[in-house]
Every structure is written in C-alpha cells, then in structure tokens.
mmCIF file of the N, C-alpha and C atoms, coordinates in Angstrom:
data_MODEL
# 
_entry.id   MODEL 
# 
loop_
_atom_site.group_PDB 
_atom_site.id 
_atom_site.type_symbol 
_atom_site.label_atom_id 
_atom_site.label_alt_id 
_atom_site.label_comp_id 
_atom_site.label_asym_id 
_atom_site.label_entity_id 
_atom_site.label_seq_id 
_atom_site.pdbx_PDB_ins_code 
_atom_site.Cartn_x 
_atom_site.Cartn_y 
_atom_site.Cartn_z 
_atom_site.occupancy 
_atom_site.B_iso_or_equiv 
_atom_site.pdbx_formal_charge 
_atom_site.auth_seq_id 
_atom_site.auth_comp_id 
_atom_site.auth_asym_id 
_atom_site.auth_atom_id 
_atom_site.pdbx_PDB_model_num 
ATOM 1   N N  . UNK A 1 1  ? 0.841  -1.182 0.000   1.00 0.00 ? 1  UNK A N  1 
ATOM 2   C CA . UNK A 1 1  ? 0.000  0.000  0.000   1.00 0.00 ? 1  UNK A CA 1 
ATOM 3   C C  . UNK A 1 1  ? 0.893  1.254  0.000   1.00 0.00 ? 1  UNK A C  1 
ATOM 4   N N  . UNK A 1 2  ? 0.537  2.223  -0.791  1.00 0.00 ? 2  UNK A N  1 
ATOM 5   C CA . UNK A 1 2  ? 1.309  3.464  -0.901  1.00 0.00 ? 2  UNK A CA 1 
ATOM 6   C C  . UNK A 1 2  ? 1.087  4.347  0.325   1.00 0.00 ? 2  UNK A C  1 
ATOM 7   N N  . UNK A 1 3  ? 2.180  4.908  0.853   1.00 0.00 ? 3  UNK A N  1 
ATOM 8   C CA . UNK A 1 3  ? 2.091  5.828  1.991   1.00 0.00 ? 3  UNK A CA 1 
ATOM 9   C C  . UNK A 1 3  ? 1.334  7.085  1.560   1.00 0.00 ? 3  UNK A C  1 
ATOM 10  N N  . UNK A 1 4  ? 0.356  7.494  2.359   1.00 0.00 ? 4  UNK A N  1 
ATOM 11  C CA . UNK A 1 4  ? -0.475 8.648  2.006   1.00 0.00 ? 4  UNK A CA 1 
ATOM 12  C C  . UNK A 1 4  ? 0.233  9.985  2.225   1.00 0.00 ? 4  UNK A C  1 
ATOM 13  N N  . UNK A 1 5  ? 1.312  10.005 2.991   1.00 0.00 ? 5  UNK A N  1 
ATOM 14  C CA . UNK A 1 5  ? 2.017  11.255 3.267   1.00 0.00 ? 5  UNK A CA 1 
ATOM 15  C C  . UNK A 1 5  ? 3.190  11.483 2.307   1.00 0.00 ? 5  UNK A C  1 
ATOM 16  N N  . UNK A 1 6  ? 4.058  10.504 2.163   1.00 0.00 ? 6  UNK A N  1 
ATOM 17  C CA . UNK A 1 6  ? 5.260  10.694 1.331   1.00 0.00 ? 6  UNK A CA 1 
ATOM 18  C C  . UNK A 1 6  ? 5.153  10.044 -0.047  1.00 0.00 ? 6  UNK A C  1 
ATOM 19  N N  . UNK A 1 7  ? 4.082  9.282  -0.297  1.00 0.00 ? 7  UNK A N  1 
ATOM 20  C CA . UNK A 1 7  ? 3.872  8.585  -1.571  1.00 0.00 ? 7  UNK A CA 1 
ATOM 21  C C  . UNK A 1 7  ? 5.039  7.660  -1.902  1.00 0.00 ? 7  UNK A C  1 
ATOM 22  N N  . UNK A 1 8  ? 5.539  6.984  -0.875  1.00 0.00 ? 8  UNK A N  1 
ATOM 23  C CA . UNK A 1 8  ? 6.621  5.986  -0.981  1.00 0.00 ? 8  UNK A CA 1 
ATOM 24  C C  . UNK A 1 8  ? 7.975  6.549  -1.376  1.00 0.00 ? 8  UNK A C  1 
ATOM 25  N N  . UNK A 1 9  ? 8.203  7.836  -1.147  1.00 0.00 ? 9  UNK A N  1 
ATOM 26  C CA . UNK A 1 9  ? 9.547  8.377  -1.341  1.00 0.00 ? 9  UNK A CA 1 
ATOM 27  C C  . UNK A 1 9  ? 10.367 8.188  -0.068  1.00 0.00 ? 9  UNK A C  1 
ATOM 28  N N  . UNK A 1 10 ? 9.695  8.122  1.085   1.00 0.00 ? 10 UNK A N  1 
ATOM 29  C CA . UNK A 1 10 ? 10.375 7.955  2.366   1.00 0.00 ? 10 UNK A CA 1 
ATOM 30  C C  . UNK A 1 10 ? 10.745 9.257  3.036   1.00 0.00 ? 10 UNK A C  1 
ATOM 31  N N  . UNK A 1 11 ? 10.553 10.396 2.312   1.00 0.00 ? 11 UNK A N  1 
ATOM 32  C CA . UNK A 1 11 ? 10.986 11.688 2.828   1.00 0.00 ? 11 UNK A CA 1 
ATOM 33  C C  . UNK A 1 11 ? 9.954  12.772 2.581   1.00 0.00 ? 11 UNK A C  1 
ATOM 34  N N  . UNK A 1 12 ? 10.027 13.836 3.376   1.00 0.00 ? 12 UNK A N  1 
ATOM 35  C CA . UNK A 1 12 ? 9.216  15.035 3.197   1.00 0.00 ? 12 UNK A CA 1 
ATOM 36  C C  . UNK A 1 12 ? 10.164 16.223 3.113   1.00 0.00 ? 12 UNK A C  1 
ATOM 37  N N  . UNK A 1 13 ? 9.742  17.277 2.435   1.00 0.00 ? 13 UNK A N  1 
ATOM 38  C CA . UNK A 1 13 ? 10.550 18.491 2.370   1.00 0.00 ? 13 UNK A CA 1 
ATOM 39  C C  . UNK A 1 13 ? 9.857  19.571 3.178   1.00 0.00 ? 13 UNK A C  1 
ATOM 40  N N  . UNK A 1 14 ? 10.572 20.098 4.167   1.00 0.00 ? 14 UNK A N  1 
ATOM 41  C CA . UNK A 1 14 ? 10.048 21.154 5.021   1.00 0.00 ? 14 UNK A CA 1 
ATOM 42  C C  . UNK A 1 14 ? 10.763 22.455 4.673   1.00 0.00 ? 14 UNK A C  1 
ATOM 43  N N  . UNK A 1 15 ? 9.993  23.477 4.321   1.00 0.00 ? 15 UNK A N  1 
ATOM 44  C CA . UNK A 1 15 ? 10.572 24.767 3.941   1.00 0.00 ? 15 UNK A CA 1 
ATOM 45  C C  . UNK A 1 15 ? 10.681 25.669 5.164   1.00 0.00 ? 15 UNK A C  1 
ATOM 46  N N  . UNK A 1 16 ? 11.834 26.318 5.305   1.00 0.00 ? 16 UNK A N  1 
ATOM 47  C CA . UNK A 1 16 ? 12.062 27.257 6.396   1.00 0.00 ? 16 UNK A CA 1 
ATOM 48  C C  . UNK A 1 16 ? 12.604 28.556 5.822   1.00 0.00 ? 16 UNK A C  1 
ATOM 49  N N  . UNK A 1 17 ? 12.190 29.677 6.395   1.00 0.00 ? 17 UNK A N  1 
ATOM 50  C CA . UNK A 1 17 ? 12.683 30.981 5.970   1.00 0.00 ? 17 UNK A CA 1 
ATOM 51  C C  . UNK A 1 17 ? 13.277 31.659 7.197   1.00 0.00 ? 17 UNK A C  1 
ATOM 52  N N  . UNK A 1 18 ? 14.592 31.677 7.268   1.00 0.00 ? 18 UNK A N  1 
ATOM 53  C CA . UNK A 1 18 ? 15.290 32.270 8.405   1.00 0.00 ? 18 UNK A CA 1 
ATOM 54  C C  . UNK A 1 18 ? 16.059 33.491 7.922   1.00 0.00 ? 18 UNK A C  1 
ATOM 55  N N  . UNK A 1 19 ? 15.673 34.643 8.440   1.00 0.00 ? 19 UNK A N  1 
ATOM 56  C CA . UNK A 1 19 ? 16.341 35.903 8.100   1.00 0.00 ? 19 UNK A CA 1 
ATOM 57  C C  . UNK A 1 19 ? 16.392 36.118 6.588   1.00 0.00 ? 19 UNK A C  1 
ATOM 58  N N  . UNK A 1 20 ? 15.300 35.776 5.905   1.00 0.00 ? 20 UNK A N  1 
ATOM 59  C CA . UNK A 1 20 ? 15.236 35.976 4.465   1.00 0.00 ? 20 UNK A CA 1 
ATOM 60  C C  . UNK A 1 20 ? 15.967 34.941 3.639   1.00 0.00 ? 20 UNK A C  1 
ATOM 61  N N  . UNK A 1 21 ? 16.478 33.885 4.261   1.00 0.00 ? 21 UNK A N  1 
ATOM 62  C CA . UNK A 1 21 ? 17.196 32.829 3.557   1.00 0.00 ? 21 UNK A CA 1 
ATOM 63  C C  . UNK A 1 21 ? 16.356 31.551 3.597   1.00 0.00 ? 21 UNK A C  1 
ATOM 64  N N  . UNK A 1 22 ? 16.060 31.023 2.427   1.00 0.00 ? 22 UNK A N  1 
ATOM 65  C CA . UNK A 1 22 ? 15.218 29.837 2.331   1.00 0.00 ? 22 UNK A CA 1 
ATOM 66  C C  . UNK A 1 22 ? 16.062 28.580 2.460   1.00 0.00 ? 22 UNK A C  1 
ATOM 67  N N  . UNK A 1 23 ? 15.590 27.667 3.301   1.00 0.00 ? 23 UNK A N  1 
ATOM 68  C CA . UNK A 1 23 ? 16.215 26.360 3.434   1.00 0.00 ? 23 UNK A CA 1 
ATOM 69  C C  . UNK A 1 23 ? 15.143 25.297 3.285   1.00 0.00 ? 23 UNK A C  1 
ATOM 70  N N  . UNK A 1 24 ? 15.427 24.289 2.499   1.00 0.00 ? 24 UNK A N  1 
ATOM 71  C CA . UNK A 1 24 ? 14.549 23.141 2.406   1.00 0.00 ? 24 UNK A CA 1 
ATOM 72  C C  . UNK A 1 24 ? 15.223 22.001 3.150   1.00 0.00 ? 24 UNK A C  1 
ATOM 73  N N  . UNK A 1 25 ? 14.559 21.535 4.187   1.00 0.00 ? 25 UNK A N  1 
ATOM 74  C CA . UNK A 1 25 ? 15.112 20.462 5.005   1.00 0.00 ? 25 UNK A CA 1 
ATOM 75  C C  . UNK A 1 25 ? 14.397 19.170 4.653   1.00 0.00 ? 25 UNK A C  1 
ATOM 76  N N  . UNK A 1 26 ? 15.151 18.135 4.453   1.00 0.00 ? 26 UNK A N  1 
ATOM 77  C CA . UNK A 1 26 ? 14.596 16.850 4.074   1.00 0.00 ? 26 UNK A CA 1 
ATOM 78  C C  . UNK A 1 26 ? 14.489 16.005 5.338   1.00 0.00 ? 26 UNK A C  1 
ATOM 79  N N  . UNK A 1 27 ? 13.250 15.615 5.684   1.00 0.00 ? 27 UNK A N  1 
ATOM 80  C CA . UNK A 1 27 ? 13.027 14.856 6.920   1.00 0.00 ? 27 UNK A CA 1 
ATOM 81  C C  . UNK A 1 27 ? 12.355 13.519 6.590   1.00 0.00 ? 27 UNK A C  1 
ATOM 82  N N  . UNK A 1 28 ? 12.633 12.490 7.393   1.00 0.00 ? 28 UNK A N  1 
ATOM 83  C CA . UNK A 1 28 ? 11.990 11.199 7.153   1.00 0.00 ? 28 UNK A CA 1 
ATOM 84  C C  . UNK A 1 28 ? 10.476 11.315 7.274   1.00 0.00 ? 28 UNK A C  1 
ATOM 85  N N  . UNK A 1 29 ? 9.763  10.467 6.559   1.00 0.00 ? 29 UNK A N  1 
ATOM 86  C CA . UNK A 1 29 ? 8.307  10.444 6.616   1.00 0.00 ? 29 UNK A CA 1 
ATOM 87  C C  . UNK A 1 29 ? 7.848  10.306 8.065   1.00 0.00 ? 29 UNK A C  1 
ATOM 88  N N  . UNK A 1 30 ? 6.779  11.017 8.405   1.00 0.00 ? 30 UNK A N  1 
ATOM 89  C CA . UNK A 1 30 ? 6.291  11.060 9.781   1.00 0.00 ? 30 UNK A CA 1 
ATOM 90  C C  . UNK A 1 30 ? 5.295  9.959  10.119  1.00 0.00 ? 30 UNK A C  1 
ATOM 91  N N  . UNK A 1 31 ? 4.875  9.193  9.136   1.00 0.00 ? 31 UNK A N  1 
ATOM 92  C CA . UNK A 1 31 ? 3.939  8.095  9.378   1.00 0.00 ? 31 UNK A CA 1 
ATOM 93  C C  . UNK A 1 31 ? 4.722  6.934  10.015  1.00 0.00 ? 31 UNK A C  1 
ATOM 94  N N  . UNK A 1 32 ? 4.339  6.506  11.229  1.00 0.00 ? 32 UNK A N  1 
ATOM 95  C CA . UNK A 1 32 ? 5.117  5.482  11.949  1.00 0.00 ? 32 UNK A CA 1 
ATOM 96  C C  . UNK A 1 32 ? 5.290  4.158  11.202  1.00 0.00 ? 32 UNK A C  1 
ATOM 97  N N  . UNK A 1 33 ? 4.299  3.730  10.437  1.00 0.00 ? 33 UNK A N  1 
ATOM 98  C CA . UNK A 1 33 ? 4.419  2.432  9.771   1.00 0.00 ? 33 UNK A CA 1 
ATOM 99  C C  . UNK A 1 33 ? 4.821  2.534  8.297   1.00 0.00 ? 33 UNK A C  1 
ATOM 100 N N  . UNK A 1 34 ? 5.350  3.682  7.876   1.00 0.00 ? 34 UNK A N  1 
ATOM 101 C CA . UNK A 1 34 ? 5.828  3.842  6.500   1.00 0.00 ? 34 UNK A CA 1 
ATOM 102 C C  . UNK A 1 34 ? 7.077  2.971  6.313   1.00 0.00 ? 34 UNK A C  1 
ATOM 103 N N  . UNK A 1 35 ? 7.010  2.072  5.361   1.00 0.00 ? 35 UNK A N  1 
ATOM 104 C CA . UNK A 1 35 ? 8.130  1.143  5.145   1.00 0.00 ? 35 UNK A CA 1 
ATOM 105 C C  . UNK A 1 35 ? 9.304  1.790  4.418   1.00 0.00 ? 35 UNK A C  1 
ATOM 106 N N  . UNK A 1 36 ? 9.100  2.948  3.810   1.00 0.00 ? 36 UNK A N  1 
ATOM 107 C CA . UNK A 1 36 ? 10.155 3.627  3.046   1.00 0.00 ? 36 UNK A CA 1 
ATOM 108 C C  . UNK A 1 36 ? 10.849 4.724  3.850   1.00 0.00 ? 36 UNK A C  1 
ATOM 109 N N  . UNK A 1 37 ? 10.348 5.072  5.026   1.00 0.00 ? 37 UNK A N  1 
ATOM 110 C CA . UNK A 1 37 ? 10.845 6.203  5.814   1.00 0.00 ? 37 UNK A CA 1 
ATOM 111 C C  . UNK A 1 37 ? 12.329 6.103  6.121   1.00 0.00 ? 37 UNK A C  1 
ATOM 112 N N  . UNK A 1 38 ? 13.049 7.202  5.832   1.00 0.00 ? 38 UNK A N  1 
ATOM 113 C CA . UNK A 1 38 ? 14.451 7.299  6.223   1.00 0.00 ? 38 UNK A CA 1 
ATOM 114 C C  . UNK A 1 38 ? 15.462 6.738  5.257   1.00 0.00 ? 38 UNK A C  1 
ATOM 115 N N  . UNK A 1 39 ? 15.054 6.294  4.087   1.00 0.00 ? 39 UNK A N  1 
ATOM 116 C CA . UNK A 1 39 ? 16.029 5.796  3.127   1.00 0.00 ? 39 UNK A CA 1 
ATOM 117 C C  . UNK A 1 39 ? 16.913 6.948  2.653   1.00 0.00 ? 39 UNK A C  1 
ATOM 118 N N  . UNK A 1 40 ? 18.182 6.703  2.344   1.00 0.00 ? 40 UNK A N  1 
ATOM 119 C CA . UNK A 1 40 ? 19.067 7.781  1.885   1.00 0.00 ? 40 UNK A CA 1 
ATOM 120 C C  . UNK A 1 40 ? 18.524 8.483  0.642   1.00 0.00 ? 40 UNK A C  1 
ATOM 121 N N  . UNK A 1 41 ? 18.687 9.809  0.601   1.00 0.00 ? 41 UNK A N  1 
ATOM 122 C CA . UNK A 1 41 ? 18.222 10.618 -0.524  1.00 0.00 ? 41 UNK A CA 1 
ATOM 123 C C  . UNK A 1 41 ? 19.393 10.814 -1.479  1.00 0.00 ? 41 UNK A C  1 
ATOM 124 N N  . UNK A 1 42 ? 19.232 10.406 -2.706  1.00 0.00 ? 42 UNK A N  1 
ATOM 125 C CA . UNK A 1 42 ? 20.297 10.515 -3.700  1.00 0.00 ? 42 UNK A CA 1 
ATOM 126 C C  . UNK A 1 42 ? 20.135 11.747 -4.574  1.00 0.00 ? 42 UNK A C  1 
ATOM 127 N N  . UNK A 1 43 ? 18.891 12.193 -4.782  1.00 0.00 ? 43 UNK A N  1 
ATOM 128 C CA . UNK A 1 43 ? 18.637 13.280 -5.710  1.00 0.00 ? 43 UNK A CA 1 
ATOM 129 C C  . UNK A 1 43 ? 17.470 14.119 -5.200  1.00 0.00 ? 43 UNK A C  1 
ATOM 130 N N  . UNK A 1 44 ? 17.621 15.443 -5.280  1.00 0.00 ? 44 UNK A N  1 
ATOM 131 C CA . UNK A 1 44 ? 16.540 16.361 -4.948  1.00 0.00 ? 44 UNK A CA 1 
ATOM 132 C C  . UNK A 1 44 ? 16.360 17.295 -6.135  1.00 0.00 ? 44 UNK A C  1 
ATOM 133 N N  . UNK A 1 45 ? 15.140 17.409 -6.622  1.00 0.00 ? 45 UNK A N  1 
ATOM 134 C CA . UNK A 1 45 ? 14.854 18.284 -7.751  1.00 0.00 ? 45 UNK A CA 1 
ATOM 135 C C  . UNK A 1 45 ? 13.832 19.329 -7.320  1.00 0.00 ? 45 UNK A C  1 
ATOM 136 N N  . UNK A 1 46 ? 14.212 20.601 -7.450  1.00 0.00 ? 46 UNK A N  1 
ATOM 137 C CA . UNK A 1 46 ? 13.323 21.707 -7.104  1.00 0.00 ? 46 UNK A CA 1 
ATOM 138 C C  . UNK A 1 46 ? 13.283 22.656 -8.295  1.00 0.00 ? 46 UNK A C  1 
ATOM 139 N N  . UNK A 1 47 ? 12.114 22.808 -8.863  1.00 0.00 ? 47 UNK A N  1 
ATOM 140 C CA . UNK A 1 47 ? 11.975 23.653 -10.059 1.00 0.00 ? 47 UNK A CA 1 
ATOM 141 C C  . UNK A 1 47 ? 11.917 25.127 -9.689  1.00 0.00 ? 47 UNK A C  1 
ATOM 142 N N  . UNK A 1 48 ? 12.582 25.969 -10.488 1.00 0.00 ? 48 UNK A N  1 
ATOM 143 C CA . UNK A 1 48 ? 12.531 27.432 -10.383 1.00 0.00 ? 48 UNK A CA 1 
ATOM 144 C C  . UNK A 1 48 ? 13.096 28.006 -9.087  1.00 0.00 ? 48 UNK A C  1 
ATOM 145 N N  . UNK A 1 49 ? 13.866 27.266 -8.346  1.00 0.00 ? 49 UNK A N  1 
ATOM 146 C CA . UNK A 1 49 ? 14.542 27.793 -7.158  1.00 0.00 ? 49 UNK A CA 1 
ATOM 147 C C  . UNK A 1 49 ? 16.042 27.664 -7.367  1.00 0.00 ? 49 UNK A C  1 
ATOM 148 N N  . UNK A 1 50 ? 16.785 28.649 -6.936  1.00 0.00 ? 50 UNK A N  1 
ATOM 149 C CA . UNK A 1 50 ? 18.236 28.602 -7.075  1.00 0.00 ? 50 UNK A CA 1 
ATOM 150 C C  . UNK A 1 50 ? 18.843 28.274 -5.718  1.00 0.00 ? 50 UNK A C  1 
ATOM 151 N N  . UNK A 1 51 ? 18.839 27.011 -5.393  1.00 0.00 ? 51 UNK A N  1 
ATOM 152 C CA . UNK A 1 51 ? 19.394 26.529 -4.134  1.00 0.00 ? 51 UNK A CA 1 
ATOM 153 C C  . UNK A 1 51 ? 20.686 25.800 -4.456  1.00 0.00 ? 51 UNK A C  1 
ATOM 154 N N  . UNK A 1 52 ? 21.778 26.298 -3.905  1.00 0.00 ? 52 UNK A N  1 
ATOM 155 C CA . UNK A 1 52 ? 23.086 25.769 -4.295  1.00 0.00 ? 52 UNK A CA 1 
ATOM 156 C C  . UNK A 1 52 ? 23.838 25.065 -3.166  1.00 0.00 ? 52 UNK A C  1 
ATOM 157 N N  . UNK A 1 53 ? 23.560 25.447 -1.925  1.00 0.00 ? 53 UNK A N  1 
ATOM 158 C CA . UNK A 1 53 ? 24.298 24.865 -0.812  1.00 0.00 ? 53 UNK A CA 1 
ATOM 159 C C  . UNK A 1 53 ? 23.649 23.552 -0.385  1.00 0.00 ? 53 UNK A C  1 
ATOM 160 N N  . UNK A 1 54 ? 24.357 22.482 -0.575  1.00 0.00 ? 54 UNK A N  1 
ATOM 161 C CA . UNK A 1 54 ? 23.840 21.160 -0.247  1.00 0.00 ? 54 UNK A CA 1 
ATOM 162 C C  . UNK A 1 54 ? 24.528 20.673 1.017   1.00 0.00 ? 54 UNK A C  1 
ATOM 163 N N  . UNK A 1 55 ? 23.729 20.307 2.004   1.00 0.00 ? 55 UNK A N  1 
ATOM 164 C CA . UNK A 1 55 ? 24.271 19.750 3.240   1.00 0.00 ? 55 UNK A CA 1 
ATOM 165 C C  . UNK A 1 55 ? 24.113 18.234 3.192   1.00 0.00 ? 55 UNK A C  1 
ATOM 166 N N  . UNK A 1 56 ? 25.234 17.550 3.291   1.00 0.00 ? 56 UNK A N  1 
ATOM 167 C CA . UNK A 1 56 ? 25.211 16.083 3.235   1.00 0.00 ? 56 UNK A CA 1 
ATOM 168 C C  . UNK A 1 56 ? 25.540 15.490 4.598   1.00 0.00 ? 56 UNK A C  1 
ATOM 169 N N  . UNK A 1 57 ? 25.047 14.295 4.820   1.00 0.00 ? 57 UNK A N  1 
ATOM 170 C CA . UNK A 1 57 ? 25.344 13.579 6.066   1.00 0.00 ? 57 UNK A CA 1 
ATOM 171 C C  . UNK A 1 57 ? 26.854 13.372 6.140   1.00 0.00 ? 57 UNK A C  1 
ATOM 172 N N  . UNK A 1 58 ? 27.483 13.711 7.272   1.00 0.00 ? 58 UNK A N  1 
ATOM 173 C CA . UNK A 1 58 ? 28.949 13.664 7.348   1.00 0.00 ? 58 UNK A CA 1 
ATOM 174 C C  . UNK A 1 58 ? 29.572 12.278 7.164   1.00 0.00 ? 58 UNK A C  1 
ATOM 175 N N  . UNK A 1 59 ? 28.874 11.227 7.540   1.00 0.00 ? 59 UNK A N  1 
ATOM 176 C CA . UNK A 1 59 ? 29.447 9.894  7.399   1.00 0.00 ? 59 UNK A CA 1 
ATOM 177 C C  . UNK A 1 59 ? 28.925 9.138  6.180   1.00 0.00 ? 59 UNK A C  1 
ATOM 178 N N  . UNK A 1 60 ? 27.615 9.252  5.928   1.00 0.00 ? 60 UNK A N  1 
ATOM 179 C CA . UNK A 1 60 ? 27.001 8.476  4.855   1.00 0.00 ? 60 UNK A CA 1 
ATOM 180 C C  . UNK A 1 60 ? 26.895 9.222  3.534   1.00 0.00 ? 60 UNK A C  1 
ATOM 181 N N  . UNK A 1 61 ? 26.979 10.551 3.560   1.00 0.00 ? 61 UNK A N  1 
ATOM 182 C CA . UNK A 1 61 ? 27.015 11.336 2.337   1.00 0.00 ? 61 UNK A CA 1 
ATOM 183 C C  . UNK A 1 61 ? 25.687 11.642 1.679   1.00 0.00 ? 61 UNK A C  1 
ATOM 184 N N  . UNK A 1 62 ? 24.565 11.196 2.268   1.00 0.00 ? 62 UNK A N  1 
ATOM 185 C CA . UNK A 1 62 ? 23.295 11.498 1.613   1.00 0.00 ? 62 UNK A CA 1 
ATOM 186 C C  . UNK A 1 62 ? 22.826 12.909 1.944   1.00 0.00 ? 62 UNK A C  1 
ATOM 187 N N  . UNK A 1 63 ? 21.937 13.458 1.105   1.00 0.00 ? 63 UNK A N  1 
ATOM 188 C CA . UNK A 1 63 ? 21.484 14.840 1.232   1.00 0.00 ? 63 UNK A CA 1 
ATOM 189 C C  . UNK A 1 63 ? 20.586 15.012 2.450   1.00 0.00 ? 63 UNK A C  1 
ATOM 190 N N  . UNK A 1 64 ? 20.862 16.064 3.251   1.00 0.00 ? 64 UNK A N  1 
ATOM 191 C CA . UNK A 1 64 ? 20.044 16.362 4.430   1.00 0.00 ? 64 UNK A CA 1 
ATOM 192 C C  . UNK A 1 64 ? 19.254 17.653 4.241   1.00 0.00 ? 64 UNK A C  1 
ATOM 193 N N  . UNK A 1 65 ? 19.860 18.664 3.610   1.00 0.00 ? 65 UNK A N  1 
ATOM 194 C CA . UNK A 1 65 ? 19.152 19.916 3.346   1.00 0.00 ? 65 UNK A CA 1 
ATOM 195 C C  . UNK A 1 65 ? 19.815 20.655 2.192   1.00 0.00 ? 65 UNK A C  1 
ATOM 196 N N  . UNK A 1 66 ? 19.044 21.585 1.597   1.00 0.00 ? 66 UNK A N  1 
ATOM 197 C CA . UNK A 1 66 ? 19.576 22.454 0.554   1.00 0.00 ? 66 UNK A CA 1 
ATOM 198 C C  . UNK A 1 66 ? 19.117 23.867 0.842   1.00 0.00 ? 66 UNK A C  1 
ATOM 199 N N  . UNK A 1 67 ? 19.956 24.859 0.527   1.00 0.00 ? 67 UNK A N  1 
ATOM 200 C CA . UNK A 1 67 ? 19.607 26.248 0.826   1.00 0.00 ? 67 UNK A CA 1 
ATOM 201 C C  . UNK A 1 67 ? 20.209 27.191 -0.210  1.00 0.00 ? 67 UNK A C  1 
ATOM 202 N N  . UNK A 1 68 ? 19.795 28.487 -0.120  1.00 0.00 ? 68 UNK A N  1 
ATOM 203 C CA . UNK A 1 68 ? 20.296 29.512 -1.037  1.00 0.00 ? 68 UNK A CA 1 
ATOM 204 C C  . UNK A 1 68 ? 21.770 29.740 -0.808  1.00 0.00 ? 68 UNK A C  1 
# 
C-alpha cells in the first residue's frame, strides 16, 4: 500500500525561511508504519529555485538539506 504522506519516497521536504534565507530540510516520513521512511536521498529536484548549498550527512554522504 502506498504511503499517504510521502507517496513511498520515504521523505518530506520542510521549507524554512530564516532571516530571508530559504532552506529546504529533508526529513523522514512522519507516518510510523511507513516502510520507506528514512532511506538515503540521492537526488533532490526543485523547479525554479536557485538553491546551491547542499548539506550532506557527514558519514554516509546522503542529502540532508539544501539552501540559497
């Protein structure tokens, strides 16, 4: 069955605006029984936004957040 929150991607994108700087934070799916939650993120695609700073997990290297 497909997860109703993340649609089986395992992740959600949370937008934050701090001091005029936009950050998109990638968080694991919040549904407790989602079987895909927390899988490493290999690619993030955001249309029409110029986000260049990529924060990767220090040991595993997967994407954690992207910002201006």
